[in-house]
PASEBA-1860 file (N, C-alpha, C; in nm, 3 decimals):
! residues 301
1> MNAAVATW> 0.672/1.638/2.394/0.581/1.525/2.391/0.646/1.403/2.455 ~ 0.571/1.328/2.533/0.623/1.215/2.605/0.603/1.086/2.527 ~ 0.687/0.988/2.554/0.674/0.857/2.492/0.623/0.758/2.595 ~ 0.544/0.662/2.550/0.489/0.562/2.643/0.493/0.426/2.577 ~ 0.508/0.323/2.657/0.509/0.186/2.607/0.399/0.109/2.680 ~ 0.311/0.046/2.604/0.205/-0.036/2.665/0.260/-0.172/2.701 ~ 0.220/-0.224/2.816/0.267/-0.355/2.859/0.149/-0.447/2.883 ~ 0.174/-0.577/2.872/0.071/-0.678/2.892/0.125/-0.778/2.992
9> SESPVYGP> 0.055/-0.796/3.103/0.108/-0.875/3.212/0.102/-1.025/3.184 ~ 0.013/-1.067/3.099/-0.005/-1.211/3.072/0.074/-1.251/2.949 ~ 0.156/-1.354/2.959/0.231/-1.403/2.844/0.136/-1.471/2.747 ~ 0.127/-1.424/2.621/0.031/-1.482/2.528/0.070/-1.622/2.483 ~ -0.029/-1.705/2.463/-0.010/-1.837/2.406/-0.075/-1.835/2.269 ~ 0.004/-1.858/2.162/-0.045/-1.845/2.027/-0.113/-1.974/1.980 ~ -0.204/-1.959/1.883/-0.270/-2.075/1.826/-0.397/-2.112/1.902 ~ -0.446/-2.236/1.884/-0.573/-2.278/1.946/-0.573/-2.267/2.098
17> RMSENFKR> -0.456/-2.275/2.165/-0.451/-2.272/2.311/-0.446/-2.129/2.367 ~ -0.458/-2.029/2.281/-0.457/-1.891/2.328/-0.568/-1.871/2.432 ~ -0.537/-1.803/2.540/-0.634/-1.782/2.647/-0.751/-1.699/2.598 ~ -0.871/-1.726/2.652/-0.990/-1.653/2.611/-0.976/-1.504/2.645 ~ -0.911/-1.473/2.757/-0.892/-1.334/2.796/-0.807/-1.260/2.694 ~ -0.697/-1.323/2.654/-0.611/-1.261/2.554/-0.682/-1.251/2.419 ~ -0.759/-1.353/2.383/-0.830/-1.352/2.256/-0.934/-1.240/2.252 ~ -1.007/-1.221/2.363/-1.106/-1.112/2.368/-1.037/-0.976/2.353
25> TLLATFKP> -0.923/-0.961/2.418/-0.849/-0.835/2.407/-0.803/-0.812/2.264 ~ -0.754/-0.918/2.200/-0.709/-0.908/2.062/-0.823/-0.868/1.969 ~ -0.938/-0.932/1.986/-1.054/-0.900/1.902/-1.101/-0.757/1.926 ~ -1.093/-0.711/2.052/-1.135/-0.574/2.083/-1.050/-0.472/2.010 ~ -0.922/-0.502/1.990/-0.835/-0.407/1.919/-0.870/-0.398/1.772 ~ -0.937/-0.501/1.719/-0.973/-0.498/1.577/-1.099/-0.417/1.550 ~ -1.179/-0.389/1.652/-1.304/-0.316/1.630/-1.279/-0.176/1.576 ~ -1.197/-0.092/1.640/-1.171/0.041/1.581/-1.096/0.033/1.449
33> LMRPLARI> -1.016/-0.073/1.430/-0.945/-0.089/1.304/-1.041/-0.115/1.189 ~ -1.145/-0.198/1.214/-1.237/-0.237/1.108/-1.344/-0.133/1.081 ~ -1.372/-0.042/1.178/-1.481/0.053/1.161/-1.464/0.141/1.036 ~ -1.348/0.205/1.013/-1.334/0.285/0.890/-1.340/0.201/0.764 ~ -1.294/0.077/0.771/-1.304/-0.010/0.654/-1.450/-0.042/0.624 ~ -1.529/-0.065/0.729/-1.672/-0.092/0.709/-1.742/0.029/0.647 ~ -1.703/0.150/0.689/-1.764/0.270/0.630/-1.735/0.279/0.481 ~ -1.611/0.247/0.443/-1.574/0.251/0.301/-1.658/0.150/0.223
41> LLRNGVSY> -1.675/0.032/0.276/-1.752/-0.072/0.208/-1.898/-0.032/0.194 ~ -1.958/0.019/0.302/-2.099/0.056/0.298/-2.124/0.172/0.202 ~ -2.032/0.270/0.199/-2.048/0.383/0.106/-2.049/0.337/-0.039 ~ -1.986/0.224/-0.065/-1.974/0.176/-0.203/-2.060/0.053/-0.229 ~ -2.163/0.036/-0.145/-2.265/-0.065/-0.172/-2.226/-0.208/-0.145 ~ -2.123/-0.231/-0.062/-2.082/-0.368/-0.029/-2.154/-0.412/0.098 ~ -2.222/-0.526/0.092/-2.299/-0.574/0.206/-2.211/-0.659/0.298 ~ -2.264/-0.686/0.417/-2.191/-0.772/0.511/-2.167/-0.911/0.452
49> GEFAELLK> -2.269/-0.965/0.384/-2.254/-1.099/0.327/-2.142/-1.106/0.225 ~ -2.132/-1.003/0.141/-2.025/-1.000/0.041/-1.888/-0.991/0.108 ~ -1.880/-0.909/0.212/-1.753/-0.895/0.283/-1.717/-1.024/0.357 ~ -1.819/-1.091/0.411/-1.795/-1.217/0.481/-1.736/-1.321/0.387 ~ -1.784/-1.323/0.261/-1.728/-1.415/0.163/-1.580/-1.385/0.139 ~ -1.546/-1.256/0.134/-1.406/-1.218/0.117/-1.322/-1.263/0.236 ~ -1.378/-1.248/0.356/-1.304/-1.288/0.476/-1.274/-1.438/0.475 ~ -1.364/-1.517/0.419/-1.338/-1.661/0.412/-1.210/-1.688/0.333
57> SIFVDAAK> -1.196/-1.621/0.218/-1.077/-1.644/0.136/-0.952/-1.594/0.207 ~ -0.965/-1.484/0.283/-0.850/-1.430/0.357/-0.805/-1.529/0.465 ~ -0.901/-1.584/0.538/-0.867/-1.679/0.643/-0.805/-1.806/0.585 ~ -0.857/-1.850/0.470/-0.801/-1.970/0.406/-0.658/-1.944/0.360 ~ -0.633/-1.828/0.297/-0.498/-1.795/0.253/-0.402/-1.787/0.371 ~ -0.447/-1.723/0.480/-0.361/-1.710/0.598/-0.331/-1.847/0.659 ~ -0.432/-1.934/0.660/-0.411/-2.069/0.715/-0.313/-2.147/0.628 ~ -0.322/-2.132/0.496/-0.227/-2.199/0.406/-0.085/-2.154/0.437
65> DTLQMPTS> -0.066/-2.023/0.456/0.067/-1.971/0.488/0.117/-2.025/0.621 ~ 0.027/-2.033/0.718/0.066/-2.079/0.852/0.101/-2.228/0.853 ~ 0.016/-2.307/0.786/0.037/-2.452/0.786/0.147/-2.495/0.692 ~ 0.169/-2.416/0.583/0.273/-2.445/0.484/0.261/-2.589/0.434 ~ 0.140/-2.621/0.390/0.113/-2.755/0.337/0.071/-2.745/0.191 ~ 0.114/-2.839/0.105/0.064/-2.840/-0.033/-0.085/-2.872/-0.034 ~ -0.156/-2.821/-0.134/-0.300/-2.842/-0.142/-0.331/-2.991/-0.161 ~ -0.409/-3.046/-0.071/-0.448/-3.187/-0.077/-0.570/-3.204/0.012
73> KDSVARIA> -0.624/-3.326/0.015/-0.738/-3.351/0.104/-0.700/-3.327/0.250 ~ -0.578/-3.368/0.286/-0.533/-3.347/0.424/-0.522/-3.199/0.457 ~ -0.467/-3.120/0.364/-0.451/-2.978/0.391/-0.585/-2.907/0.397 ~ -0.682/-2.949/0.315/-0.816/-2.890/0.320/-0.878/-2.916/0.456 ~ -0.863/-3.037/0.509/-0.917/-3.069/0.640/-0.848/-2.987/0.748 ~ -0.716/-2.974/0.741/-0.642/-2.896/0.841/-0.683/-2.749/0.836 ~ -0.700/-2.695/0.715/-0.741/-2.555/0.701/-0.881/-2.535/0.758 ~ -0.970/-2.633/0.734/-1.107/-2.624/0.786/-1.106/-2.622/0.938
81> ITTGLSRF> -1.023/-2.706/0.999/-1.014/-2.709/1.146/-0.958/-2.577/1.199 ~ -0.854/-2.526/1.133/-0.787/-2.404/1.179/-0.878/-2.282/1.168 ~ -0.955/-2.272/1.058/-1.035/-2.152/1.033/-1.177/-2.162/1.087 ~ -1.225/-2.283/1.112/-1.364/-2.299/1.154/-1.460/-2.307/1.038 ~ -1.409/-2.305/0.915/-1.494/-2.319/0.796/-1.514/-2.467/0.766 ~ -1.617/-2.496/0.686/-1.638/-2.635/0.645/-1.538/-2.672/0.535 ~ -1.517/-2.802/0.516/-1.426/-2.845/0.410/-1.479/-2.804/0.273 ~ -1.610/-2.804/0.256/-1.669/-2.760/0.129/-1.633/-2.613/0.101
89> EVGRVLEQ> -1.648/-2.528/0.203/-1.617/-2.385/0.185/-1.469/-2.365/0.156 ~ -1.383/-2.439/0.225/-1.240/-2.427/0.201/-1.206/-2.467/0.058 ~ -1.262/-2.581/0.012/-1.236/-2.625/-0.125/-1.283/-2.524/-0.228 ~ -1.401/-2.464/-0.203/-1.453/-2.364/-0.297/-1.362/-2.241/-0.302 ~ -1.314/-2.197/-0.186/-1.227/-2.079/-0.181/-1.095/-2.107/-0.253 ~ -1.042/-2.228/-0.237/-0.913/-2.262/-0.298/-0.920/-2.261/-0.451 ~ -1.040/-2.274/-0.507/-1.056/-2.275/-0.652/-1.069/-2.134/-0.710 ~ -1.087/-2.034/-0.625/-1.106/-1.897/-0.672/-0.972/-1.838/-0.717
97> TEADFEAL> -0.979/-1.735/-0.804/-0.860/-1.665/-0.852/-0.873/-1.517/-0.820 ~ -0.761/-1.445/-0.836/-0.759/-1.301/-0.811/-0.716/-1.226/-0.937 ~ -0.763/-1.275/-1.053/-0.718/-1.218/-1.180/-0.755/-1.071/-1.194 ~ -0.878/-1.033/-1.155/-0.920/-0.894/-1.171/-0.836/-0.800/-1.085 ~ -0.812/-0.841/-0.961/-0.734/-0.756/-0.871/-0.590/-0.744/-0.921 ~ -0.534/-0.854/-0.972/-0.397/-0.851/-1.020/-0.385/-0.761/-1.143 ~ -0.488/-0.760/-1.230/-0.484/-0.672/-1.347/-0.486/-0.525/-1.306 ~ -0.568/-0.492/-1.204/-0.573/-0.355/-1.155/-0.441/-0.316/-1.091
105> ASRFDRVG> -0.382/-0.406/-1.015/-0.253/-0.379/-0.951/-0.146/-0.355/-1.056 ~ -0.150/-0.433/-1.165/-0.051/-0.419/-1.272/-0.062/-0.281/-1.337 ~ -0.184/-0.234/-1.364/-0.201/-0.102/-1.423/-0.149/0.006/-1.329 ~ -0.182/-0.005/-1.202/-0.140/0.091/-1.102/0.013/0.099/-1.097 ~ 0.080/-0.015/-1.095/0.225/-0.019/-1.085/0.291/0.037/-1.211 ~ 0.236/0.007/-1.327/0.296/0.054/-1.451/0.290/0.205/-1.463 ~ 0.176/0.264/-1.429/0.165/0.410/-1.433/0.265/0.473/-1.337 ~ 0.276/0.419/-1.218/0.370/0.471/-1.120/0.514/0.462/-1.168
113> RLLTGWHQ> 0.551/0.349/-1.229/0.687/0.332/-1.279/0.719/0.432/-1.389 ~ 0.622/0.454/-1.479/0.647/0.547/-1.589/0.664/0.690/-1.538 ~ 0.579/0.734/-1.446/0.590/0.870/-1.393/0.722/0.889/-1.318 ~ 0.762/0.788/-1.241/0.889/0.796/-1.170/1.005/0.804/-1.269 ~ 1.001/0.721/-1.374/1.106/0.724/-1.474/1.115/0.858/-1.545 ~ 1.001/0.919/-1.574/0.998/1.049/-1.642/1.066/1.156/-1.555 ~ 1.061/1.140/-1.425/1.120/1.238/-1.333/1.263/1.203/-1.291 ~ 1.309/1.080/-1.321/1.440/1.039/-1.272/1.536/0.992/-1.380
121> DADFIGPY> 1.486/0.948/-1.493/1.572/0.899/-1.600/1.656/1.016/-1.653 ~ 1.789/0.999/-1.655/1.879/1.106/-1.697/1.850/1.154/-1.839 ~ 1.798/1.066/-1.925/1.768/1.105/-2.063/1.644/1.193/-2.073 ~ 1.566/1.199/-1.965/1.440/1.274/-1.969/1.438/1.391/-1.869 ~ 1.554/1.421/-1.810/1.563/1.530/-1.712/1.647/1.643/-1.769 ~ 1.594/1.766/-1.762/1.665/1.883/-1.811/1.776/1.927/-1.717 ~ 1.850/2.032/-1.754/1.965/2.078/-1.673/1.928/2.125/-1.533 ~ 1.805/2.166/-1.510/1.763/2.214/-1.378/1.675/2.112/-1.305
129> GIPYEVVV> 1.680/1.988/-1.349/1.603/1.882/-1.284/1.457/1.879/-1.323 ~ 1.419/1.953/-1.426/1.279/1.956/-1.472/1.262/1.856/-1.586 ~ 1.160/1.769/-1.579/1.141/1.671/-1.686/1.117/1.738/-1.821 ~ 1.176/1.680/-1.924/1.157/1.732/-2.060/1.013/1.708/-2.107 ~ 0.964/1.796/-2.189/0.841/1.771/-2.264/0.876/1.679/-2.380 ~ 0.787/1.586/-2.413/0.822/1.484/-2.513/0.714/1.473/-2.619 ~ 0.757/1.430/-2.737/0.663/1.395/-2.843/0.618/1.251/-2.817 ~ 0.514/1.209/-2.887/0.462/1.075/-2.863/0.554/0.969/-2.921
137> NAPPGRRS> 0.595/0.987/-3.047/0.676/0.885/-3.114/0.806/0.943/-3.166 ~ 0.910/0.861/-3.164/1.042/0.896/-3.216/1.117/0.766/-3.239 ~ 1.226/0.768/-3.316/1.304/0.644/-3.336/1.350/0.587/-3.202 ~ 1.365/0.455/-3.192/1.409/0.392/-3.066/1.536/0.456/-3.012 ~ 1.538/0.481/-2.883/1.653/0.542/-2.818/1.645/0.693/-2.810 ~ 1.558/0.755/-2.890/1.541/0.900/-2.886/1.436/0.936/-2.781 ~ 1.445/1.058/-2.729/1.354/1.102/-2.624/1.212/1.114/-2.678 ~ 1.118/1.035/-2.620/0.978/1.037/-2.661/0.895/0.964/-2.557
145> FSELVRRY> 0.764/0.981/-2.568/0.676/0.910/-2.475/0.682/0.760/-2.500 ~ 0.690/0.721/-2.628/0.696/0.577/-2.659/0.823/0.515/-2.603 ~ 0.933/0.593/-2.594/1.056/0.541/-2.535/1.040/0.523/-2.385 ~ 0.969/0.615/-2.319/0.939/0.599/-2.176/0.858/0.471/-2.152 ~ 0.759/0.450/-2.238/0.676/0.330/-2.225/0.760/0.205/-2.244 ~ 0.849/0.209/-2.345/0.934/0.092/-2.371/1.022/0.059/-2.250 ~ 1.074/0.163/-2.185/1.166/0.141/-2.073/1.096/0.100/-1.944 ~ 0.974/0.151/-1.924/0.915/0.137/-1.790/0.785/0.059/-1.784
153> TADVPAEE> 0.720/0.033/-1.897/0.596/-0.046/-1.891/0.595/-0.161/-1.988 ~ 0.701/-0.179/-2.062/0.723/-0.296/-2.146/0.613/-0.319/-2.249 ~ 0.518/-0.407/-2.221/0.426/-0.456/-2.324/0.300/-0.372/-2.341 ~ 0.287/-0.257/-2.274/0.167/-0.174/-2.288/0.184/-0.081/-2.408 ~ 0.086/-0.076/-2.500/0.096/0.017/-2.613/0.104/0.161/-2.565 ~ 0.189/0.242/-2.631/0.210/0.381/-2.589/0.079/0.459/-2.594 ~ -0.006/0.434/-2.692/-0.131/0.508/-2.704/-0.222/0.481/-2.584 ~ -0.227/0.356/-2.538/-0.311/0.322/-2.423/-0.258/0.387/-2.295
161> MLAELKRI> -0.125/0.386/-2.278/-0.067/0.446/-2.158/-0.086/0.598/-2.160 ~ -0.072/0.660/-2.276/-0.093/0.805/-2.286/-0.238/0.840/-2.255 ~ -0.331/0.759/-2.305/-0.472/0.784/-2.277/-0.500/0.772/-2.127 ~ -0.437/0.677/-2.061/-0.455/0.660/-1.917/-0.400/0.780/-1.840 ~ -0.283/0.828/-1.878/-0.223/0.944/-1.810/-0.307/1.070/-1.832 ~ -0.364/1.084/-1.951/-0.452/1.198/-1.977/-0.579/1.186/-1.895 ~ -0.631/1.064/-1.882/-0.755/1.043/-1.807/-0.739/1.081/-1.661 ~ -0.623/1.050/-1.602/-0.603/1.079/-1.460/-0.540/1.217/-1.437
169> GAVVELGN> -0.517/1.294/-1.547/-0.464/1.429/-1.533/-0.316/1.435/-1.499 ~ -0.240/1.332/-1.538/-0.096/1.331/-1.507/-0.013/1.396/-1.615 ~ -0.070/1.417/-1.735/0.000/1.485/-1.844/-0.093/1.585/-1.909 ~ -0.035/1.680/-1.981/-0.114/1.778/-2.055/-0.054/1.793/-2.195 ~ -0.141/1.802/-2.295/-0.097/1.822/-2.433/-0.074/1.971/-2.456 ~ 0.041/2.007/-2.512/0.079/2.147/-2.527/0.035/2.208/-2.659 ~ -0.016/2.126/-2.752/-0.065/2.179/-2.878/0.037/2.178/-2.990 ~ 0.161/2.146/-2.959/0.266/2.140/-3.061/0.315/1.997/-3.082
177> GCYRVLAR> 0.232/1.900/-3.042/0.270/1.760/-3.054/0.346/1.707/-2.936 ~ 0.369/1.792/-2.835/0.444/1.750/-2.716/0.352/1.737/-2.595 ~ 0.400/1.660/-2.499/0.326/1.641/-2.374/0.416/1.676/-2.256 ~ 0.356/1.740/-2.155/0.427/1.776/-2.033/0.371/1.693/-1.918 ~ 0.461/1.637/-1.836/0.417/1.560/-1.721/0.381/1.654/-1.606 ~ 0.271/1.626/-1.537/0.222/1.712/-1.430/0.234/1.649/-1.291 ~ 0.261/1.520/-1.285/0.266/1.451/-1.156/0.382/1.355/-1.152 ~ 0.444/1.346/-1.035/0.555/1.251/-1.018/0.503/1.115/-0.974
185> SYIPSPED> 0.391/1.112/-0.907/0.335/0.986/-0.858/0.189/0.977/-0.897 ~ 0.135/0.855/-0.896/-0.002/0.828/-0.935/-0.091/0.832/-0.812 ~ -0.177/0.934/-0.803/-0.273/0.945/-0.693/-0.412/0.940/-0.755 ~ -0.477/0.824/-0.758/-0.607/0.811/-0.824/-0.714/0.898/-0.760 ~ -0.813/0.935/-0.840/-0.927/1.011/-0.789/-1.016/0.919/-0.708 ~ -1.106/0.975/-0.623/-1.193/0.890/-0.542/-1.284/0.800/-0.625 ~ -1.314/0.839/-0.750/-1.403/0.760/-0.834/-1.329/0.649/-0.908 ~ -1.196/0.653/-0.906/-1.117/0.557/-0.981/-1.102/0.428/-0.900
193> PAKFHAMS> -1.135/0.309/-0.960/-1.115/0.184/-0.887/-0.973/0.166/-0.836 ~ -0.876/0.227/-0.906/-0.737/0.215/-0.861/-0.716/0.283/-0.726 ~ -0.805/0.377/-0.690/-0.795/0.441/-0.559/-0.808/0.336/-0.448 ~ -0.895/0.239/-0.469/-0.914/0.136/-0.368/-0.793/0.043/-0.365 ~ -0.729/0.023/-0.480/-0.606/-0.055/-0.479/-0.498/0.017/-0.399 ~ -0.489/0.150/-0.419/-0.391/0.229/-0.344/-0.417/0.217/-0.194 ~ -0.544/0.223/-0.155/-0.580/0.207/-0.015/-0.540/0.069/0.036 ~ -0.567/-0.034/-0.045/-0.534/-0.169/-0.006/-0.384/-0.186/0.015
201> VAFTDLAK> -0.305/-0.129/-0.076/-0.159/-0.139/-0.064/-0.112/-0.074/0.065 ~ -0.167/0.046/0.096/-0.126/0.118/0.216/-0.161/0.040/0.343 ~ -0.286/-0.008/0.350/-0.328/-0.086/0.466/-0.245/-0.214/0.478 ~ -0.222/-0.281/0.365/-0.151/-0.408/0.366/-0.007/-0.390/0.412 ~ 0.060/-0.287/0.358/0.199/-0.264/0.397/0.210/-0.235/0.547 ~ 0.120/-0.151/0.598/0.124/-0.120/0.741/0.093/-0.244/0.825 ~ -0.007/-0.321/0.783/-0.044/-0.442/0.857/0.070/-0.543/0.858 ~ 0.140/-0.558/0.746/0.252/-0.651/0.740/0.366/-0.606/0.832
209> TMDQNLRP> 0.388/-0.474/0.839/0.491/-0.422/0.929/0.454/-0.453/1.074 ~ 0.327/-0.429/1.110/0.282/-0.457/1.246/0.289/-0.608/1.275 ~ 0.253/-0.689/1.177/0.261/-0.834/1.193/0.405/-0.875/1.222 ~ 0.499/-0.819/1.148/0.640/-0.851/1.170/0.685/-0.806/1.310 ~ 0.645/-0.685/1.349/0.691/-0.630/1.477/0.625/-0.697/1.598 ~ 0.510/-0.763/1.578/0.442/-0.831/1.687/0.481/-0.977/1.699 ~ 0.573/-1.020/1.615/0.621/-1.158/1.625/0.708/-1.173/1.750 ~ 0.733/-1.297/1.792/0.812/-1.319/1.915/0.947/-1.250/1.909
217> EGSHKLFE> 1.005/-1.226/2.026/1.136/-1.163/2.035/1.237/-1.242/1.952 ~ 1.329/-1.169/1.892/1.430/-1.232/1.808/1.406/-1.206/1.661 ~ 1.280/-1.176/1.623/1.250/-1.141/1.484/1.296/-0.998/1.457 ~ 1.338/-0.973/1.334/1.381/-0.838/1.297/1.263/-0.743/1.302 ~ 1.278/-0.629/1.368/1.170/-0.531/1.381/1.189/-0.419/1.279 ~ 1.081/-0.381/1.213/1.084/-0.275/1.113/1.049/-0.140/1.175 ~ 1.091/-0.034/1.110/1.064/0.101/1.160/0.914/0.128/1.154 ~ 0.856/0.172/1.267/0.713/0.209/1.273/0.698/0.306/1.389
225> RRVWTSKG> 0.671/0.432/1.357/0.661/0.536/1.459/0.541/0.626/1.428 ~ 0.491/0.693/1.531/0.386/0.793/1.513/0.416/0.913/1.602 ~ 0.361/1.027/1.567/0.367/1.145/1.652/0.229/1.210/1.649 ~ 0.181/1.256/1.765/0.047/1.315/1.771/0.037/1.407/1.891 ~ -0.069/1.487/1.893/-0.095/1.574/2.007/-0.186/1.502/2.105 ~ -0.154/1.508/2.233/-0.237/1.440/2.332/-0.356/1.525/2.375 ~ -0.346/1.660/2.358/-0.455/1.749/2.402/-0.521/1.823/2.286 ~ -0.465/1.813/2.165/-0.526/1.876/2.050/-0.474/2.016/2.024
233> IAPESAVE> -0.494/2.065/1.902/-0.453/2.200/1.863/-0.571/2.273/1.801 ~ -0.555/2.402/1.777/-0.663/2.483/1.721/-0.693/2.438/1.578 ~ -0.820/2.450/1.533/-0.856/2.406/1.397/-0.771/2.472/1.289 ~ -0.742/2.603/1.303/-0.661/2.669/1.201/-0.518/2.612/1.199 ~ -0.469/2.570/1.316/-0.336/2.509/1.321/-0.338/2.371/1.255 ~ -0.452/2.303/1.263/-0.464/2.172/1.198/-0.453/2.185/1.047 ~ -0.511/2.292/0.991/-0.500/2.317/0.847/-0.355/2.345/0.809 ~ -0.286/2.424/0.893/-0.146/2.455/0.868/-0.061/2.327/0.875
241> FDAFVKER> -0.092/2.241/0.972/-0.016/2.118/0.986/-0.037/2.027/0.865 ~ -0.160/2.024/0.813/-0.189/1.945/0.694/-0.102/1.990/0.577 ~ -0.093/2.122/0.556/-0.010/2.176/0.447/0.138/2.145/0.472 ~ 0.181/2.157/0.598/0.320/2.132/0.634/0.358/1.986/0.606 ~ 0.269/1.893/0.644/0.296/1.751/0.622/0.302/1.720/0.472 ~ 0.209/1.777/0.395/0.207/1.750/0.252/0.334/1.798/0.184 ~ 0.383/1.915/0.223/0.503/1.970/0.160/0.627/1.893/0.203 ~ 0.650/1.885/0.334/0.771/1.821/0.384/0.766/1.670/0.362
249> GQQFLELL> 0.646/1.611/0.374/0.635/1.467/0.352/0.668/1.430/0.209 ~ 0.619/1.509/0.113/0.649/1.483/-0.028/0.799/1.496/-0.054 ~ 0.862/1.599/0.004/1.005/1.616/-0.013/1.082/1.495/0.041 ~ 1.042/1.449/0.159/1.110/1.336/0.222/1.092/1.209/0.139 ~ 0.970/1.186/0.091/0.944/1.066/0.011/1.022/1.070/-0.120 ~ 1.033/1.187/-0.182/1.111/1.198/-0.305/1.259/1.171/-0.278 ~ 1.309/1.214/-0.162/1.447/1.184/-0.124/1.468/1.033/-0.112 ~ 1.374/0.965/-0.044/1.383/0.820/-0.031/1.369/0.751/-0.167
257> DDWLTTKE> 1.282/0.805/-0.253/1.261/0.749/-0.385/1.389/0.756/-0.467 ~ 1.458/0.869/-0.461/1.584/0.884/-0.533/1.687/0.781/-0.483 ~ 1.695/0.764/-0.351/1.791/0.669/-0.292/1.760/0.527/-0.337 ~ 1.632/0.489/-0.329/1.592/0.354/-0.368/1.613/0.329/-0.517 ~ 1.585/0.431/-0.599/1.603/0.416/-0.743/1.749/0.389/-0.778 ~ 1.840/0.458/-0.710/1.983/0.436/-0.733/2.022/0.294/-0.696 ~ 1.975/0.247/-0.579/2.008/0.112/-0.535/1.944/0.006/-0.626 ~ 1.823/0.034/-0.672/1.754/-0.059/-0.760/1.827/-0.072/-0.893
265> AFAVRAKI> 1.871/0.043/-0.948/1.944/0.041/-1.074/2.074/-0.039/-1.060 ~ 2.141/-0.023/-0.946/2.264/-0.100/-0.922/2.235/-0.249/-0.918 ~ 2.128/-0.288/-0.849/2.093/-0.431/-0.837/2.063/-0.492/-0.973 ~ 1.997/-0.413/-1.060/1.965/-0.461/-1.194/2.091/-0.475/-1.278 ~ 2.177/-0.371/-1.273/2.303/-0.376/-1.350/2.392/-0.491/-1.304 ~ 2.396/-0.513/-1.173/2.481/-0.619/-1.118/2.418/-0.757/-1.132 ~ 2.295/-0.762/-1.185/2.222/-0.887/-1.206/2.209/-0.967/-1.076 ~ 2.180/-0.895/-0.968/2.158/-0.960/-0.840/2.023/-1.032/-0.845
273> ERRVPLGV> 2.026/-1.163/-0.828/1.903/-1.241/-0.845/1.807/-1.225/-0.727 ~ 1.858/-1.226/-0.606/1.771/-1.216/-0.488/1.758/-1.069/-0.447 ~ 1.642/-1.009/-0.479/1.621/-0.868/-0.448/1.501/-0.854/-0.354 ~ 1.503/-0.751/-0.271/1.401/-0.731/-0.168/1.316/-0.608/-0.203 ~ 1.188/-0.626/-0.240/1.099/-0.511/-0.259/1.064/-0.449/-0.124 ~ 1.088/-0.321/-0.108/1.058/-0.255/0.019/1.029/-0.108/-0.004 ~ 0.989/-0.038/0.101/0.960/0.104/0.089/0.916/0.161/0.223 ~ 0.875/0.287/0.220/0.828/0.357/0.339/0.696/0.425/0.305
281> GMYMFVRS> 0.597/0.414/0.393/0.469/0.481/0.374/0.449/0.589/0.479 ~ 0.387/0.700/0.442/0.358/0.808/0.536/0.210/0.843/0.525 ~ 0.148/0.877/0.637/0.008/0.918/0.634/-0.019/1.011/0.751 ~ -0.115/1.101/0.733/-0.160/1.189/0.841/-0.293/1.136/0.893 ~ -0.315/1.143/1.023/-0.443/1.098/1.077/-0.504/1.207/1.164 ~ -0.637/1.210/1.166/-0.713/1.305/1.248/-0.816/1.224/1.326 ~ -0.822/1.244/1.457/-0.915/1.170/1.541/-1.038/1.254/1.572 ~ -1.150/1.186/1.586/-1.272/1.254/1.626/-1.268/1.279/1.776
289> PDEQGEDS> -1.350/1.372/1.828/-1.347/1.403/1.972/-1.365/1.283/2.063 ~ -1.447/1.184/2.022/-1.470/1.069/2.109/-1.352/0.973/2.111 ~ -1.248/1.002/2.033/-1.128/0.919/2.033/-1.014/0.985/2.110 ~ -1.039/1.096/2.175/-0.933/1.170/2.240/-0.863/1.090/2.349 ~ -0.937/0.995/2.408/-0.877/0.920/2.518/-0.768/0.825/2.477 ~ -0.763/0.785/2.348/-0.666/0.687/2.303/-0.526/0.749/2.305 ~ -0.429/0.677/2.360/-0.290/0.722/2.365/-0.278/0.857/2.430 ~ -0.365/0.890/2.526/-0.369/1.025/2.582/-0.245/1.058/2.663
297> QSGQS> -0.168/0.957/2.703/-0.051/0.985/2.783/0.075/0.995/2.700 ~ 0.064/0.990/2.570/0.183/0.986/2.489/0.168/1.071/2.364 ~ 0.278/1.130/2.320/0.276/1.206/2.196/0.368/1.150/2.091 ~ 0.440/1.043/2.123/0.533/0.985/2.026/0.555/0.841/2.059 ~ 0.560/0.757/1.956/0.593/0.615/1.978/0.649/0.557/1.850
END
């Protein structure tokens, strides 16, 4: 497979003075990006007007980050000029909160931390690397589900966390008062609102990586690569590739998870105050026939 690098002959000018030609090209690149997102929204009953309201808050937040100004009448006016929104709309957006989304994110993170701890905590791993089956309650410090909750989810009642894990099929009751863990990571079902949070995290992480890598020369560039077929493969081979990616990808992610967990534990023990949350995301993509022309000259980048 060959590698290719796209070049742009015109030096971009950022901000309000950006050339109309460059701006049109930039907007054109967002059309295929937004199309699958629009399908997700329409399937779940979200109208254009509702999404447009969300975009207002996104543009206001981005403008705040760019301008780096404390909230005041002057900053509201500057944000309005930068985004094209009215000062009234900017003021209304600035008063909104994200409490519901933050609560969902908190639940998602807590379940993930507990499942990871059950698979990595030395007190909960058997001699062959298999997580122990646990009872619900035991004295503090003894192996139990309540001890896992105490270590990895802090203020959540053990009964509520157990009910959540049973609901998503991550644990099974064995009938003798013990529970066995069935999943190392939290993968919500399509009907679970947390599934949309997982999607948001994946899109956001990738977008932030691209944002970092598209900054002017001199900025630190993050790892971002793809591999694909330029001419396509047989449908049965596509099924085989899907299975191959799921198996090897999971193994690779677990290897990275073990490495990060070790480094994270060290940072906590050493009481390092400035810590950097980071990670690696992997995904498989399949293009429709009308997309075959994209990146047709390259199989790796």
